[in-house]
N, C-alpha and C positions, 0 to 999 in steps of 0.2 A: 656577498653573493645575493642576487635578486631572488626574492621569494616567489614561488609559484602559487597563485591564488586558486584554491581548489574549492569547487562548489557542490560536490557530490561524491558519493562513494566510488562511482566508476572512475572519476578523475583521480581520486586518491590511489585507487588500485593501479591505474596507469603510471602514476608518478613513482610508486614503489617499484613496479616491475621494470621501469625504464632507467632507473638510477642505481648506481652502486652503493651510495650512502644517502640516507634521507633523515633530516631533522625537522620535526614538526614545530610550528610556532602558531601562536594566537595573536593577541594584541601586543605582545612584547613587553608586558608589564613587569616581568622578572628578568632583567637584563643579564644577570649572571648565569642563567640557565641556557643561554644560547651560545653556541660555539663561536669562537673568534676566528677560527681557521679550520682547515681540514677538508674543504671542498665538498661538504655534504650539500645536497639539494635541499632547499628550504621549502617545506610544504606548509603553506599558510592556510589554516582552516578557519580563519575568522569569519569568512563568508558563510560558513556552514552554521547558520544561526537561526534561532527561533524555538519557541515552545511547541513540542509535538503533541503532547497530551497532558492535561492537568485535571485531576479528579480530586477536588477539595474534600469530598465526602470519604474518599478512600485514602486521603493523605499521601498521595503519590504524584510526582511530576516527572515527565520525560522531556528532555531538552536536547537540542543539537549541541555538539561539543564546543562550537565557537560562540555560543550565546553569552553575551555579557552577564556577569553575575548581577549587576544592577537591574537588568531587565527581569531576571528571574525573581529577585527580591521584591520588586515592585508588584509583579503579578501575584505573588504569594501574600503580600501585605494587604491587597484588596480583599482577600478572604480571611484576614486575621491569622495568617500562617507564616512560617519562616523556615529557613534551613538551620537546624539547631547546631550544626558544626561551625557556624559563624565564619563564612569564607572571608579571607583577607583581601585587601586591595579591591573592594567592591566597586570602586568608581572606574576601574580600568581593566580588571582581570576577566578572562573568560572562564567558564565553568570547566572546560577541558584542562586548561592550564592549572586551575585550582586543584583538580584531582591528581594530575600528573606530578605536581609538586607537594601534594598533601599539606595544603595550607589551611589550617583551621585557626580561628581566632580565640579571644579570651572567653567567649560565651560557650565554648565547647566544654568548659569546666563541669557544667551540670549534666549534660546528656551524652557526651562523648564526641569523638572526632569523625572525620570523613568516612572511615571504614565502617563505622556503625550505621551509616545512613545511605550508602550506595547500594542499590538493589540489583542493577544490571547495566549492561552496556552493549552497544553495537560497535564493532571494531574492524579494522583492516590490519592484518598482521604483516610480518616482514616478507612473506611469500606472496603478498597481494591477495590473500583470501579474505573475504568479507563474511562475518558471522556474528551471532549474538551470544553473550554470556550472561548468566544470572537470569533475572526475570523482571517483570513490571509490577509485581505484587509483593506485599510485605511477607506473606507466608510462602516460602519457596524452599524446596529441598532438592537442589540440582547437583549435589555432590560438591566437588572442589569448586569453590567460588572464585573464579578468575577475575570477576569484576572488582573484588576487594584487592586482588593482587595488583591491579592497575594503579591503585592509590599509591603515590610516591614513586611510580615507575619511571618518571621523567620521559615518558614516551618511547622507551627502549624495548618494549615487548610488542606493542601494537599501537596503532593510531586510532584514537577514540572518535567515533562519529556521532553517537547518541549515548545519553546517560540517563538513568532513572534513579530517583531518590525518594526516600520516605521523608515527609515533612511533619512538623508539629504545629499546634496552635501556639501563637505568641501571646505574651501577657501585655496588658495595656499600660502598666505603670512600672517604674523602676526607682530604686533608691540606692545611691552610691555613697559609701562611707570610707574614710581613711583612718587607719589606726597607726600611730607612730610607735616605733620601738628603737631603743638606743643602740642595740647591737643586733647583728644579723641572726645570731643563735636564738635570741628571744623572738624575733619575727618568724623564724622557721618553727619554733615551738608553738607559736600561735596558729600557724598554718595547720599543724598536726591536730591541734585542739579543735579548731573550727571544722576541719575536714571530717573529724569524728563526731561532730555534734549532730543534732536533729535538724539543724537549719540547712535547707537546700538553697545554696547560693547560685546566682546566675553566672558569676565570675569571681575569681580571686587571684589578683596579681600582686607582685612585690616589686617595688621600685627602690633603688639604692639612694642614699642621701645625696642631695645636690651638692656640688662643690661649694664649700664655705669660703666666704671672703675673709681676709686677714682680720683677726680679732673677733670674728663671729663664731658662735657655737654651732657645731654640726647639728642638723635637724633630725638625724636618725632615719631609719628605714620606714618606708610607707607601705603598709599592707592595705591594698584597696579591695573592698568587698562590695558586691552588687547583689541586691535582692530584687526580685520581680514579683508582681502580684496585682491584685485589684485595689482600686482606690479606697474601698471600704475597710480593708484589712491590712494593707501594707504598712501604714504608719505604726500600728500596734506591733506587728511582727518586727519591724526595724528597731523599735524601742526595746523589745525583749532581747533582740540579738545584740544590741549595743551593751545592755546590762550584763549579758552572759559573757561577752568578750572582756569587758572590764573586770568582771569577777574572776574569770578563769585564766587570764593572760596578764603579762606585765606591760600593758600599753601605757605610754606616756601621755597620749593625747588622742582625742577622737574628734574628727571633723566631718561634716556633711559636704559632699562634692556636687557641683553642678553637673547635670547630665549633658555635657557638651558632646558634639559629634566625635571628637578625637579622643575622648576620655578613655574609651575601651578599645582603641586601636593601638596594639602593641608596637607598631612601627612608627607611630607618630613621634616626631621629635628626634628620631635616631638619625644621626648624620655621620657619614664616614665614607671612605673609599669603597667599602664593602659592607653589606648587611647580611648577617648569617643567622640561621635558625639552628639551635642545638637542642636535641632531646636529651633529657637527663632526669634524675630523681632529686627530691629536695635534699637528701643526704649528700649529694654530689655538689650542691650549690656552693658551700663555703670554700672548698679547694679551688673550684673554677673561678669564683669571684675574686679570690685573693690574687690569682694569676692575671686577671683581665680588668683590674679595678681602674685602670686608666681609660678604659673603653666605655662608651655609652652602652647601657644594657638594661634589660627589663626581664623579670622572671614571671612567666604567665602560667595559667592553668595550675595554680597551687604549687608552683615551683617545679613543674615538670617540663617546661620549655623555657629556654633562654633565647632572647632576641638581642643580638650584639652588633653594634656598629663599630667598625675599626678602620684605622688608617694603616695598620700593620698586620696584614693577613698572615704573614709568616709567623709572627709571634702568637697570634691566636691559634694557628694550627699546632704549634709546639705545646701550647697549654692544653689543647684538646687531646693530643697524643699522650701527654703526661697523665691526663685524667681518664684515658680510655674512652673518650667521647669522639663523636664525629659531628660535623656541621654541614648544613646545606646552604650554600651561598645563593642569595636571592637577588641582590642588587650589586652592581659594580662590574668592572671589567676584570674577570678572573680567568686563569688558565683552565681550571676544572671546577665544576660546581660542588663536588663533595670533598671535604677536607677532614683531616684528623684520622682517627683509628680506622683501620681497614674493616670491611664488612665481610662476614661469612656468607658466601653466595652459592652454596651447593644447590639449594632449591631454585634460586633465581637462574642459575646456569642451565638447569634442566628445562625450565620454562622458556628461557631464551632460545635454547636449541630447538624446541618444538615450534615456537611461534616465529622465530627469526633465524633460521638455520644458516643463512648467508651473512648474518650480522649487518643487515642494511640499516636498521634503525639506530641512530646515535643521538 
């Protein structure tokens, strides 16, 4: 179905009021989130773009929902600031789609995810009503924070038109290191040790062993750690960190990594018919990994997120059901975006009834 390009709040309201079903789209960077059928009108908000207000001294930025993430990142970088939740697909995603899918990257390890940094939003709900939720300042006590409820909502409660975030100063230098562990259990023990240490890491991801050629020895699990700081102090901090990890964990090898653009992109190199995000805890990693070991995967944010590329989505869903987990399909042609264990939706159903009583937004 052809998308309707909408350029303002009033056009979005007209679209919602004049259609029985509406599905909002941005740049289409997450193909699995868009319906393959169903007859819903496609509301394209990618033209609703631009920075509305940016106050570097107040560490807040307000942007239209269709604004490319890359545009926001560039404006913040000019002032030495950044979005600490580390939005994924920065080269093609819009900020509205990032919020709707709750896509934070590896750097969220230090300060938290999207819900920790969204302050407010302007929206159009399923009844065609336009209003604001939350605020534009960091200190805000407005009761139930609906703006945080929009994170991960997949656009099914309201269509976002503007979003306000708090931002942080970025650091000028980074140092990335890889620690090798023979077994997964040893790597997970190292994650627990590092997470409980005094070192504040920028990111901490876990990569499975690459497939070994016949006759070659397996290389073990790679625990990737990233430190950020200033040029004057970062080398000394990194040296102390390495010595601590070597002393406290059973690492087999330590290597310094080049700060390549794709190094901390958890989706880089994942190839499959579908790419899925799974939220879990480190203690759930062994069972899930044993079930999906034929798939390409990466465990981010200290083992709290799995990124999985698979050619057998049905098998992945069975594994998620067995583990009591659910996944969000990001890329690929799928029947539905959420797979795995069902979600308890009592609060969600009540919010949906208030904001979208006719269930127009899908």
